[in-house]
VEXSEMI-519285 format. One record per residue: y, x, z of N, C-alpha, C, O in turn. Coordinates in pm, whole numbers, plus 50000, padded with zeros to 5 digits. Atoms other than C-alpha are relative to their C-alpha. Example, Ala and Ser with C-alpha at 12.3 -4.5 7.8 and 13.67 -1.06 7.14 Angstrom:
498815008950000495505123050780501205009050000501185019450066 498814991849994498945136750714501094992350073502204997450090 
This chain:
498815008450000500005000050000501245008850000501275019550061 498784992150012503495011949919501224990750007501214979749952 498705006550001507055000849993501005009749940500905021749963 499044990950062509965014549795501334992949975501394980949952 498675005550020513695009949755500955011249960500925022150018 498944990750040516535027749577501314992349993501384981549934 498725007049987520165018649643501135009449960501085021449988 498884991950047523435030749490500845005350116501585015050100 499174995949888525005033749837501354993149999501574983749922 498715006949981528545024649940501115004749908502054997149884 498844994550069530745047049727499755004149856500695005049777 500304995750136528965058049409500024988149904499664976949941 500005010450102529385038349089498654999049929498324988849870 501244999050075526015049148950498895005250091499135014150172 501154995049925522575053849102499295010749919498635007749819 500644988950070521365088148993498635003550059497975012750012 501364998749949518205085749206499064992149911499464982649845 501025007850070514975074149047498685001750073498335012850113 501284999549931511645065449205498934993249916499244984649833 501085006250075508245056449067498675003050065498545012050148 501334997449947504575054349144498944995049903499214986849816 501155004150079501155050448986498765000650088498575010350162 501225000349919497865040549148498834995349914498964985949835 501255005250054494305037349024498895003250101499185007650212 501104998549904490875039749184499795014550042499265017050150 500274985949972490795077849171501165007450065500965017750130 498834992549955494345087649263501194990950024501254979649974 498755007049973497735076849391501135010149988501055021250041 498894990950027501035092149282501324993150032501564981849990 498705005449959504515086749430501055010949979500825022550014 499004989950033507725104049321501414994950032501764983450006 498565002249980511375105649431500755011249928500405022949943 499164990050067513995123149215501464996350022501844984650017 498585001849971517695127749290500795007949897500885020249906 499294993450108519775135248981501255007150045501965002450134 498794992349971522515161448992500755002349869500175002249761 499194997550118525355168348757501134990349982501944991649890 498875009250007527685139448821500084993249865499174985949826 499805006450130529045128548485499055005549894498934999849785 500934994250095526485150648315498604993950011497605000949996 501225007950015523825123848338498875003850093497745005750049 501054998149902521955130548657499004988849998497824990750029 500925011450004520505095948615498995001349886497874996249897 500934997450109518945106548284498945010050044497755008450016 500914989549955517425137448442498964994750099497784997950088 500935004849897515895119248741498964990749940497784991449975 500975009150063514305091948527499025007749912497825004749911 500874992250087512955117148279498995008050082497835009550041 500914992449913511465137848561498854991350049497694995250041 501025009149945509625108348715499084995149889497864995349904 500815005550108508465093548385499075010549939497925007549907 500824989450058507205126848250498845003750092497715005250047 501044996349904505295135848566498934989150010497744992150012 500975011049993503685101348589499164999449872497954997449879 500715000450127502765102148219498915010549994497825007949943 500994989250003500975135248262498884997750101497715000050070 500985000649892499225127948592499194987150002498124986650063 500765012649997498135091948532498685001249926497734993949955 501244998050076495515104348287499125010950058498095014450000 500764989149938494265131548520498624995250044498504985550120 501375003349963490495130248553499245011950056498235010350124 500634987749950489595166348629500735004350127501895008550121 499364997249872490295172248998499595013650059499695015750180 500464986949951488985207949021501155008850045500995016950136 498834991749965492465223549037501244991250001502074991849911 498905009749993494905197049149501345007150019502365002649968 498764992449984497495222949258500615003449865501805001449843 499504996250132497775235148900500434987649920501424988149847 499695012250076497785199648759501354994350039502144990749951 498735005749958500685187348971501155009549970502255005249937 498964990250034502605219648918500324999549851501495000149813 499795001050144502135217048541500804987649963501634987949872 499275012350028503425181248547501485001650034502344997049959 498594997849961506605191548731500675009749904501825007849866 499434990350095507115221248501500244993749863501194997249794 499795007350125506695198348200501264991350009502024990349912 498785007849978509395175748347501225008949986502225005149924 498894990450010511645206148381500315003349854501475003749813 499824996450141511095215348016500644988549922501534990849840 499445011750070511835179947894501494998550030502294996149939 498595001649961515095178248089500855011149942501935008749888 499244988450051516215213247991500234998949850501345001049801 499875000850146515505207947622500964988949959501754990749866 499105011050033517295174447615501455003750030502364999949955 498624996149965520335189347789500595009549896501805009949875 499534990750103520525215947517500224993049867501054997349787 499885007450125520135190747236501224990749999501794988049894 498925009849988522815166947364501105005650089500915007250210 498914993949925526145181647468500484991550116500964996950216 499565008849892526945151147680499115001150124499514997250233 500954998749889523905158947896499905014450050499105017450138 500074985949962524555196247930500275001850149501244996550202 499824997549858524135208148288499314990250091499374991850213 500675009749913522125178548411498775006250066498175015650014 501194995449929519335183848661499594989650102500214979150116 500505009449900517365167148935499105007150100498465017250068 501044996249906515375172749247498744992349964498794982749886 501215008150011511785160949257499105002850120498905014350158 501064998949899509305154349536498924990249958499124978149957 501125008050050505945142149411498825001350094498465012450135 501135000649908503015131649629498804994349926498844983049879 501225004250068499535129649476498864999850101498575009950165 501115001649907496635116349684498714998349921498584989149841 501315000550062493085123049568498955001250111498895011450180 500995000649894490235113349800500685002050135501554994150171 499434997849867491125127950142501095010650001501475015550108 499014989350007493695152850020501344995049946501404986749855 498635003250040497465149749985500635012749946500685023050014 499334988750065499255173049743501464996249978501754985549925 498575002750014503065175149748500645011349920500525023049956 499244990450080505155192449482501484997650027501944986250031 498595001549963508795199349563500905010149930500595022049924 498904991850051511905212549389501294993250045501524981650012 498755005849954515295207049554499954995650145499215001350225 499885003849860516155188549873499624985550029500034979950130 500655012549962514345155349852498805003550087498275014550077 500924996449892511795153150132498734991750001498674980549951 501235007049970508265143850224499695002050148499685013250198 500384999649859507325135050583498644993350015498294984249939 501225007149963503975125750733500084996450148500615003950230 500085004649861503435105851051498534999650038497724992949973 501394999249953500245113351243500025000250152500765008050213 500055000849853499415104251603501394997750059501755003350163 498655003649955502945089951638500965012050004501955011850076 499144988250013504455123951552500365001649853499505000449765 499544998250138506555130051241500235014749971500825021950052 499804986250043506525162951053500475000249855500014992549772 499534998250137508385173850744499065009649927498815020749973 500934991950079506005187050480500765009949912500405021649905 499254991850095508555200350232501055008650070501415006350186 498884991749953511205227150276501084999849894500825002549777 498905001750094514615221850117500355013049928500335023849987 499414989050076515865244449843501514997349997502044991949900 498585003049985519455242749961500725011550068500125020150132 499184989649939522305264650074499884999650152499735010050216 500035000649854522215251750432498645004050054498555009650164 501314995549955518465257550456499915015250001499295021050090 499964985450002519035293750357500795005250119500425015350180 499204995849885521735296350625499234998250130499355006450222 500845002049882519335281650881498945010950008498685016450115 501074990050003516585305550774500475013950040499735021450105 499534986649963518765336250813500765000350133501315010650171 499435000549867520115324551148501514998150005502114999150112 498545001450003523705318551036500474987050065501534986550127 499685012849938523675282051148498744994050060497624998250028 501145006849940521455259451355499624987749916500364983749826 500415012350067519505229051235501034988950021501324981249930 499015010249968522085206951408501285002249918501864992649867 498814996950079524975224751234499774997149852500704993349781 500325002550141523195221150900500244985549961500634982649848 499885014250030523305183250926501444995849971501664985749904 498605003650022527125183050925500755010749921501985010249910 499364989250075527785214150717500674994449874500074986149805 499295005550116530385207550442499305002849867499544995949768 500704996750123528115223750182498534995950003497715001749932 501415003749984524915205850282499414993849874498184992849862 500535006250121524635189349940499785010049885499395006049775 500194989950104524465222249747498535004349998498035009750097 501404996050010520925228249622499895013149922500745016249838 500204986950061519575261949511498905000049894498665010249829 501065001250100516765249449289499954985649951500004976350031 500055013550057516555219849052499225000249870499065010849808 500635001450132514655207048750501074998849893502074991949911 499175002150118516335210548413501165009549983501795009549878 498844991250009518965236748487499655013749941500545021349902 500484987550058516845265948363498734997249920498074987149945 501205002650080514025269248108498705000350079497704994550036 501194999949913511525276248388500444997150142501614998650176 499665003449863511355265748752498835003650091497675002750051 501034997449900509465275849065499754987150077500694980650123 500395012449935507575246949222499225003250128498245010650124 500754998549875506475246049587498924989350007499174977649976 501125009349985503075230049650499515000550144499315011250201 500515001249864501875217549989498764991249998498644982249915 501255007749995498475203750082499744995850144499865003750237 500325005549869497525181350374498754991349990498484985449885 501115009449993494415162450479500554986550045501324985850141 499445013149968495135125050489499344993750123499804983350171 500705005849885492725118950777500954998550119501585008150162 499185002649882494585102751066501464997649972502214995050066 498595002150031497905099250881500334985150006499644976849946 499545013949990499765067050969500874995949881500664985449820 499055003050107502555068450712500395013049930500365023849989 499394989250077503915090850438501354994949951501444983749901 498655004050040507645089950363500565010049901500575022149928 499274991950097509385103250052501434994649994501634982549995 498615004950003513185101750037500945010349942500665022349943 498934991350046516325115949884500905003650119500794997650227 499154995649890518955133650092501074989650035501744990850138 499115011149964521075102050079499514992650122500284985750189 500555005749878518745090150353500055010050114500555006850222 500124990349890518175121850555501355005150049501445010350160 498684995949954521895129850569500584990650106501534994250176 499445009949908522465098450777499024994950105499444988950204 501025005249909519195090450952499255011550064498755020449995 500694989349929517655112551218498494998549983497974987649959 501465000050015513995122251201499344990750101498374983950069 500565008949898513305103751524500164985449961499324977149995 499785013750047514755072251366499064996649884498584985349874 500995001950105512555076651060498664996050061498004986750016 501275002649931509575077451294499984986050060499044978350037 499955012949930510635047351499499924988249902499124979049920 499935011150095511465024951204498714998949919498244987849894 501235000350080508385034751002498844994150078497994987250020 501145004549921506025027051288500154985750051499144979150078 499845013449944507554994551409500244989449894500414977649926 499745009450111508054978551065498885000849899498165010849891 500904998750114505864969750772500695008749895501895011249904 499494989350084506304993850486501244996149916502155004349902 498825003950077508774973950271501194997650093502325001250060 498925002149903510784963350574500555013350049501765014650071 499544986849959510924999750681500975005849898502005011349935 499094995250105512475009150345501364993250009502404999750002 498765007749994515054981550376500845003950122502055005350113 499274996449879515964990650734500585014149992501695016550040 499524986350012516295027650655501205000949906502175008049935 498865000250093518585021250357501204993450066502334998250052 498915007049932520634996750561500675009150104501905009350115 499454991149899521055022150840500845011149935501915014449985 499254989750072522165049050593501354994649954502375001549962 498755005950049524775025450450500944996750114502164998050099 499165002849883526035015150793500705012650049501795011950106 499434987349953526675051950867500835007149894501225018649913 499154994250103528625058250549499484997649861500214992749775 500625002450130526235056850257500785005749884500954999049782 499174994250106528325080650048499185005949886499755011549793 500884995050106525325090349834499024988949964498894979050036 501105009050033522555072049654498895001950104498735012850159 501014999849895519675063749888498684994949943498624983949890 501315004150049515995062649793498935003550101498985014050165 501084997649904512875059550004498734993049953498764981949901 501335005650023509155053749953499225001750129499165012750185 500854999349881506925045350250498594995949958498384985149902 501385001950044503185048050191499124998150123499205005750219 500945002649892500535033350417498945010950001498305013549899 501004989649988498295060950546498634994450032498374982450018 501365004149967494695060050654499974990850121499154981650128 499985007949876495585045550996501074989349991502264992649988 499055011150013497225011450969500324994350138500044982650166 499725004549862498405009651330501494997850019502125004150104 498575003449988501874995051280500324995250141499484989750212 499445005649875503984987051582499295004950126499274997950228 500654995149880502045008651822500795011150069500315017650162 499184989949938504895031951905500544994850132501084983850140 499525004149868505775030752273501504998049997502245006649949 498565003049997509155014652325500625006650125501825005550148 
């Protein structure tokens, strides 16, 4: 089961986020992309990223090397966006983040470029699977600022890696066992910039999956909503909603 929602937010005229998913008996795929480039068609880049990755992975039948398969799909998305940006001057400079979650049997594979996020909730504890490719994350890593300072840093929206801005891209791959997972959350930074991790946990566990998406977007907008907001909440192996201690 999956809940999903993408919202333009309070101040943007255009929603440059794009989300999508595909499910069959053998696999489940969920993707969030956050377009960058402003007037340079970030919305084109994010849709192309999601559509290309889904097109490649929906036909996947050989599961011997899933790491390579999901990485190839993201790299193909990068190539499509880059080539289109070079062919059309109006799209020059466009790019997008991507966080893709592929579930096959008991394994969860996450591919990440940029600062959209994947979280897993297990035993009522939330953990971030992905690591942002962003300026503030680099500052946190080298000790220049704290995690708390990163959340309000004026340059927190500057990413250091994106799809479509170069002919090739480095893709991070993470793998988790789905056993015992309550929920999986994918989201753009329009959500994480306004909602604390503890709130993600609380809302995801006390709401059904679509209601959780709606409540998280609403909370982001109440706190400013100056960016597009996208979230996907996926039901994990353990369907123990509303069991979080109040």
